[in-house]
N, C-alpha and C positions, 0 to 999 in steps of 0.2 A: 549594442545589443541587437541581435538579429530579429527579423520579423516574427519568426515562430516563438521566440522567447518573449517578445512583447505581447503577442496574442495570449500565450499561456499566463503571463503575469496579469493581464487584464481579466481573464476568466477566473483567476484565483483571488483577485481582489474583491473583497466584500463590498457590495454596493450599499449605500445608505438606505435603510428601510424605516418606515414610520408613517406619520400622518401629514397630509398636504391639504391646502385649500386653494380654490380658485375664487378670487374675490372681485366682485363688481364694484369699482370705485365710485360709480354714479349713485347707486342706491344701497350699497353696503351688503348686498346679498352674497352669500358664500356657498360653495359646494365643498364638503369635507369628504376625504377619501383616504385610503391607506394603500401602501404598496411595498413590496419587498425590494423594489428598485425605484427610489424616488426620482432620480434624474430622468430615467426612461419614462416614468409615468407622467411627469410634468410635461415632457416633450410630447407624449402621446395626447395629452389633454389639449395642448395648443394645436397640434396637427389636426386633430378631429374637428376642433372649432374652426380652424382656417379652411378646412375642406368642406365644411357644412354638414358633417356627419357625426356630430357628438351624440351619444346615446341619451343624454339628458336634454330633451326637447326645449324645456324652458330656458336652460342655460344657453343653448344654441340660438334661440330667439333673441335673447338679450345681447349676445355677441353680435348677431346680425344687425340689431338696432343701434347699439352703442359703439361698435368697432373694437378692434384689438387693444387700442390704447386705453380703454376703460377697464381692463382686467389685469389683475396681478396674480402671479402663481407663486405660492410660498410653501415652504416646509414649516410645519408647526411644531413637530416633535419627531425625534428619531429614537430608534430602538437599537441598543447595542447588544448584539447577540453574544452569548457565551461561546467559548471555544468548543470545538467538536461538533458533533451532529446536533442539529437544532431545527425544530419546526416552529417558525415564528407565528403561525396562524392564530393561536389563542391569544398570544401577547399583543399582536396587531389588533385583534378584535377588541380586546380590553382597552387599548389605547384609543381606538376609534370611538368606542362608546363613551370614554371619558370626555373627548373633545365634542362629541355630539351633545352630551349633557351640558357641557360648559357653554357652547355657542348656540345651541338650538337652531340649527340652520334649516328650519322648516317654514313652509307657507311664505309669509311676507318677509321672513328673515333669511331665507336661503333656498337652495335648489335641491336639497336632500329630501327624500320621501321617507316619511316615518315608517319604520318597520312594524308590521302587524304582529301583535302578540296573541298567543293562544291559537 
């Protein structure tokens, strides 16, 4: 297969989407998030932490304190899109809410910030 065909195949391949977590194995705290491209998002999370520029300051502080070996990056749930045109935004939000309710990654249990209601 030539290079152009490989690039086209890559672009046409659906990337796994869903919910991920970054877990601190020292204290058990987690960060829950969603993405339409889980492999890219997990890579981004690791890169931001390694470079010292993660947007979640508390997670970055823990990474700096405990080191990379104290963290695991995991896919918790994936979303299988139907064929055709599909906007996964609402489904990803519902899946994220489900995991946030299940794990309650707030305060001493995690790095997520509670969303304000009202």
